[in-house]
C-alpha positions in Angstrom: -22.7 -6.8 6.3 -21.3 -6.7 9.9 -20.1 -9.9 11.5 -19.3 -10.1 15.2 -16.5 -12.6 16.3 -15.7 -13.3 19.9 -12.1 -14.4 20.3 -11.6 -17.3 22.7 -7.8 -16.9 23.2 -6.5 -14.0 21.2 -6.3 -10.5 22.7 -7.4 -7.7 20.3 -3.9 -6.2 20.3 -1.8 -5.5 17.2 1.3 -6.5 19.2 -0.1 -10.0 19.6 1.2 -12.5 17.0 -1.9 -14.6 17.5 -4.3 -11.7 16.9 -2.3 -10.6 13.8 -2.6 -14.1 12.5 -6.3 -14.1 13.1 -6.6 -10.9 11.0 -4.5 -12.3 8.2 -6.8 -15.4 8.1 -9.7 -13.0 7.7 -7.9 -11.2 4.9 -7.3 -14.5 3.0 -10.7 -16.0 3.6 -13.0 -16.8 0.7 -16.6 -17.7 0.2 -17.8 -21.3 -0.6 -17.2 -20.6 -4.3 -13.5 -19.7 -3.6 -14.0 -15.9 -4.2 -12.9 -13.1 -1.9 -15.8 -10.8 -0.9 -15.7 -7.3 -2.2 -16.5 -5.9 1.3 -16.1 -7.4 4.8 -16.7 -5.7 8.1 -15.9 -7.5 11.4 -16.2 -6.5 15.0 -13.6 -8.6 16.9 -14.0 -8.8 20.7 -12.0 -10.6 23.3 -13.3 -12.7 26.2 -10.2 -11.9 28.3 -9.9 -8.2 27.4 -12.2 -5.3 27.2 -10.7 -4.1 23.9 -12.3 -4.6 20.5 -11.2 -4.3 17.0 -13.1 -3.2 13.9 -11.7 -4.9 10.8 -12.6 -3.4 7.4 -11.6 -5.4 4.3 -12.3 -4.0 0.9 -11.3 -5.5 -2.5 -9.0 -3.5 -4.7 -11.6 -3.9 -7.4 -13.8 -1.6 -5.3 -11.4 0.8 -3.5 -7.8 1.3 -2.5 -6.7 2.1 1.0 -7.3 5.8 0.8 -10.9 5.1 -0.3 -11.3 2.4 2.3 -10.4 5.0 4.9 -13.2 7.1 3.5 -15.6 4.2 4.0 -14.5 3.8 7.7 -15.0 7.5 8.4 -18.5 7.2 6.8 -19.3 4.2 9.1 -18.2 6.2 12.1 -20.5 9.1 11.0 -23.4 6.7 10.7 -22.6 5.2 14.0 -22.6 8.6 15.7 -25.8 9.5 14.0 -27.6 6.3 15.2 -26.2 6.6 18.8 -27.6 10.2 18.9 -31.0 8.8 18.1 -31.1 10.1 14.5 -32.6 7.3 12.3 -33.1 9.4 9.2 -32.2 8.0 5.7 -28.5 7.4 5.3 -26.8 9.4 2.5 -25.5 6.9 0.0 -21.9 7.0 -1.2 -21.6 5.8 -4.8 -18.9 3.5 -6.1 -17.2 4.6 -9.3 -14.9 2.2 -11.2 -11.8 3.6 -12.9 -13.4 3.2 -16.3 -16.2 5.7 -15.3 -13.8 8.1 -13.6 -11.4 8.3 -16.5 -13.4 7.3 -19.6 -11.0 8.8 -22.1 -8.2 6.6 -20.7 -10.2 3.5 -21.2 -11.4 3.9 -24.8 -10.5 0.6 -26.6 -8.1 2.3 -29.0 -6.2 4.1 -26.2 -6.1 0.9 -24.1 -4.9 -1.3 -27.0 -2.2 1.3 -27.9 -0.6 1.3 -24.5 -0.8 -2.5 -24.2 0.9 -2.8 -27.6 3.7 -0.5 -26.4 4.2 -2.8 -23.4 4.3 -5.9 -25.6 7.0 -4.3 -27.7 9.2 -3.2 -24.8 8.6 -6.1 -22.4 10.9 -8.7 -24.0 13.9 -6.4 -23.5 12.8 -5.6 -20.0 12.4 -9.3 -19.1 15.9 -10.1 -20.3 18.1 -7.0 -19.7 16.4 -4.9 -16.9 18.3 -4.4 -13.7 16.4 -5.4 -10.5 16.5 -4.6 -6.9 15.9 -7.5 -4.5 15.9 -7.1 -0.7 15.5 -9.7 2.0 16.1 -13.5 1.6 15.4 -15.2 -1.7 11.8 -16.4 -2.1 11.6 -20.1 -1.7 8.1 -20.7 -3.2 8.1 -22.1 -6.7 4.5 -21.3 -7.2 4.7 -17.7 -6.2 1.5 -17.9 -4.2 1.1 -16.6 -0.7 -1.0 -18.1 2.0 -2.0 -16.5 5.3 0.8 -18.2 7.3 3.4 -16.6 5.0 2.3 -13.0 5.7 2.5 -10.8 8.8 2.3 -7.1 9.4 3.6 -4.5 11.9 2.3 -1.2 13.1 4.7 1.5 14.2 3.6 5.1 14.9 6.5 7.5 14.4 7.8 9.2 17.6 6.7 12.7 18.1 10.2 14.0 17.5 10.7 12.0 14.3 7.2 13.0 13.1 8.1 16.7 13.6 11.5 16.4 11.9 10.0 14.7 8.8 7.4 17.5 8.4 10.0 20.2 9.0 12.5 18.7 6.6 9.8 18.3 3.9 8.6 21.9 4.3 12.2 23.3 4.4 13.3 21.4 1.3 10.0 22.0 -0.5 9.4 18.2 -0.8 6.4 16.0 -0.3 6.4 13.6 2.6 6.2 10.9 0.0 9.6 12.0 -1.4 11.2 12.0 2.1 10.0 8.4 2.8 11.1 7.3 -0.7 14.5 8.8 -0.2 14.9 6.9 3.1 13.8 3.8 1.3 16.6 4.2 -1.3 19.2 4.9 1.5 18.1 1.7 3.2 18.2 -0.3 0.0 21.7 0.9 -0.8 22.8 -0.3 2.6 21.8 -3.9 1.8 22.7 -4.0 -1.9 26.0 -4.2 -3.8 27.8 -0.9 -4.2 27.9 1.2 -7.4 24.6 0.0 -8.7 21.5 2.0 -9.3 18.5 1.5 -7.1 15.0 0.5 -8.2 11.8 0.5 -6.2 8.1 0.5 -6.9 5.7 3.1 -5.5 1.9 3.4 -5.7 1.2 6.6 -7.7 -2.0 8.3 -6.6 -4.0 9.3 -9.6 -6.0 11.7 -7.4 -3.1 14.1 -7.6 -3.3 14.4 -11.4 -5.0 17.3 -13.1 -7.4 15.0 -15.1 -8.8 13.4 -11.9 -12.4 14.5 -11.4 -13.3 16.1 -8.1 -16.4 14.1 -7.3 -17.6 12.2 -4.3 -17.4 8.5 -4.7 -15.6 5.3 -3.7 -13.0 4.1 -6.2 -9.5 2.7 -6.7 -7.0 5.4 -7.7 -3.5 3.9 -7.2 -1.2 2.5 -9.9 2.1 0.9 -9.1 5.1 2.4 -11.0 8.8 1.8 -10.8 11.5 4.5 -10.2 15.1 4.0 -11.1 17.5 6.1 -9.1 21.2 6.6 -10.2 24.0 5.8 -7.8 26.3 8.4 -6.2 23.7 11.0 -5.4 23.8 13.2 -2.3 20.7 13.3 -0.1 19.5 16.6 -1.6 20.0 15.3 -5.1 18.3 12.0 -4.2 15.2 13.8 -3.0 15.1 16.1 -6.0 15.5 13.1 -8.4 12.6 11.2 -6.7 10.4 14.3 -6.7 11.1 14.8 -10.5 10.4 11.2 -11.4 7.2 11.2 -9.3 6.0 14.4 -11.0 6.8 12.9 -14.4 4.6 9.8 -13.5 1.7 12.1 -12.5 1.1 13.0 -16.1 -1.1 11.2 -18.6 1.9 10.3 -20.7 4.0 9.3 -17.8 1.5 6.9 -16.1 0.4 5.1 -19.3 3.3 2.5 -19.2 2.5 1.6 -15.6 -1.2 1.3 -16.3 -0.5 -1.0 -19.3 1.8 -3.1 -17.1 -1.0 -3.4 -14.5 -3.6 -4.3 -17.1 -1.3 -6.9 -18.7 -0.6 -8.4 -15.2 -4.4 -8.7 -14.6 -4.7 -10.5 -17.9 -1.8 -12.8 -17.1 -3.4 -13.7 -13.7 -6.5 -14.8 -15.5 -4.6 -16.8 -18.2 -4.5 -20.6 -18.3 -0.8 -20.6 -17.8 0.5 -22.6 -14.8 0.9 -20.4 -11.7 4.7 -21.1 -11.5 5.1 -19.5 -15.0 2.7 -16.6 -14.3 4.6 -15.6 -11.1 8.0 -16.1 -12.7 7.0 -13.6 -15.5 5.6 -11.2 -12.9 8.8 -11.3 -10.9 10.8 -10.6 -14.0 8.5 -7.8 -15.1 8.9 -5.8 -11.9 12.1 -4.0 -11.1 11.8 -4.4 -7.3 10.3 -6.7 -4.7 9.6 -3.7 -2.4 6.5 -1.6 -2.8 5.9 1.8 -1.1 2.4 3.2 -0.8 1.6 6.5 0.7 -2.1 6.8 1.2 -1.7 10.4 2.2 -3.1 12.4 5.1 -6.5 12.3 6.7 -7.6 15.7 8.0 -10.5 14.3 9.9 -9.9 12.7 13.3 -11.1 9.2 14.2 -9.9 9.2 17.9 -13.4 8.2 19.1 -15.9 5.7 17.8 -19.0 6.7 19.7 -17.8 7.0 23.3 -15.0 4.5 22.7 -11.4 5.7 22.3 -9.5 4.4 19.3 -6.1 3.2 20.5 -4.6 2.2 17.2 -5.4 2.4 13.5 -3.4 0.2 11.3 -3.5 0.0 7.5 -2.2 -2.8 5.4 -2.8 -3.8 1.8 -2.7 -7.2 0.1 0.8 -8.5 -0.5 0.9 -10.2 -3.9 3.9 -11.4 -5.9 6.3 -10.1 -7.0 6.4 -8.0 -3.8 7.8 -9.5 -0.6 7.4 -6.3 1.4 5.0 -3.4 1.2 4.9 -0.5 3.6 2.6 2.4 4.0 3.1 5.8 5.7 -0.4 7.3 6.3 -0.8 10.4 8.5 -3.8 9.6 10.7 -5.1 11.5 13.7 -2.3 14.0 13.1 0.5 11.4 13.5 2.7 9.8 10.8 3.0 6.0 11.1 4.8 3.1 9.5 2.6 0.1 8.6 4.5 -2.9 7.1 3.2 -6.1 5.5 5.8 -8.7 4.6 6.6 -12.3 3.7 8.0 -14.1 6.7 10.1 -16.3 4.5 11.9 -13.3 2.9 12.0 -11.2 6.1 12.1 -13.6 9.1 13.2 -10.7 11.4 11.4 -7.7 10.1 12.5 -5.5 13.0 16.2 -6.0 12.3 15.9 -6.5 8.5 13.7 -3.5 7.7 11.9 -1.5 10.4 14.9 -0.4 12.5 17.3 0.3 9.6 14.6 2.1 7.7 13.8 4.4 10.6 17.5 5.0 11.1 17.8 6.0 7.5 14.8 8.3 7.8 16.2 9.9 10.9 19.6 10.3 9.4 18.1 12.0 6.4 15.9 14.5 8.1 18.4 15.3 10.9 21.5 15.8 8.6 23.0 19.3 8.8 
């Protein structure tokens, strides 16, 4: 269902703090029963500006960011169709939950087996695992975020840096995901104690796995998994290590522990335990408070919506504990971009604390001789 909101004071501009705050309030809004809607589509227009913004919010229970992008492309197709005077029946796009997409992975015996393995290994992880923490320490005792805690930034890469990243990835036979991950590790090492390994969490795209069915449909296909990178690796060794660990995760055996951890976290969130205990356990269970998600490349262009030119396209996901920062590197309209969502309390100056040093690390990596 489409809602139209006319903004009295805010300008529909991603550089405007007031407008970003308005979008965050939309992302956190609930219905009268206190539940977040599965799907929300808003047209935000300004009284003092001729720009507008389309906001699409999709619950992770329905689709991840890559699938949400597919929904937005489909909306644009329908809009073009209607503007051209074609009012024929709209082709439906089915929704397919993960249990339908990968039924063998969700048989009760398989699910219980991987959850049992997690229960056996989790106590040692909670006590002895090494963790990577960037930014200022979180001050919330409950672990819950509210809209005022969260902000986001949108930063398209410069044309030069975009070209250098793609050239470096092609030359070294790496994925763009591995290049950005390596830059993340280089940045983390610059803000962490020396001579320690680095841990970070990335969203593994199940669509890249051999068992993923090639069918049309809207679904979630991302699972968060942690990588542990040894210290004292050269840039080339670092990229190879990340590529190998990512490849290992994209196997049925490799992704099972991450899936079990995600399933157990969902159960923990629904448990009657006090929120302070729930989020304390979730913080201990994860090896990092930084999450990297690469939604991949969109080959289709969305530079026009009808006759209106699209000036910016920003993607941001929900930021939930134990993460204090999440960034995405989609390639949209043939340009790589950096989209960051973060906790203001942990990253009060996101430009100086993350964006600038991360882009410097990325530039140094791809321009090194």
